[in-house]
N, C-alpha and C positions, 0 to 999 in steps of 0.2 A: 257648330252643332256639338262638337266634342266638349267645348267649354261649358255649354248648358248642361250636358249630361253630368259632367264632373261637379258642377255647382249643385245640381239636384241631388246627387249622391251624397255630397257633403252636408247639404241641408237636411236630408233624411237622417243621416247619422247624428246630427245635432239634435233633431227633434226626438229621436229615439232615446238618446242619452238623457235629455231633459225630462222626458216622460217617465223614465225609470224612478224618478223621485216620487211618483204616485204609487209606487209599489209598497209603501210602508204598511198599509193595512191588509195586504194580500197574504194568502197562505204561501208556503214555500213552493208548492207545485205551480200556483198561479204566477209567482215571480219567475220561476224557471221557464214557463211557457212564454211570458212576455219577453224575457231576455233572449230566448231562443228565436223568437219571431223577429226581434230587432236585428240580431246578429245574422240570421238567415237572409233577411231583406237586404242588408248591406252586402253580404257575400254574394247573393244572387245578382245584385246590381253591378257589382264589380266584375264578376265572372262573365256576365252577358253584355258588358259595355253599357249598362244603364237601361236596358230594355224593361218595359213595364212587366212583361210576362216573367222575365227572369227574377225581378224584384219580388213580385207576388208569389212566385213559386218558391223562392228562397225563404220568404216569410212563412209560408205554409209548412214547408218541410222543417224549418227551424223551430216553429211552434210545436209541432208534433214531437220532435226530438226533445225539446225542453220540457214538455209535459211528461215525458216518460222517464226523465232522469230521477233517480231515487236518491234523495238527500239524506235518508236515514239508514245508510249502509253501516253494518257493524262488522 
């Protein structure tokens, strides 16, 4: 069972990485949201041992944080 969780986490990371190529036409805020959700999902999966709730929670929290990042700081 642990091998399946590890494989699923790895597959999720690969899918997130490949899907970031679709960010070319997005605004900076949209890109930050997508990246934050991807990183949060992977982090949530790792921290909770691959649980679905941890992955979804991490994605939600990461997306919110990514959305609030200000890329135009001066």
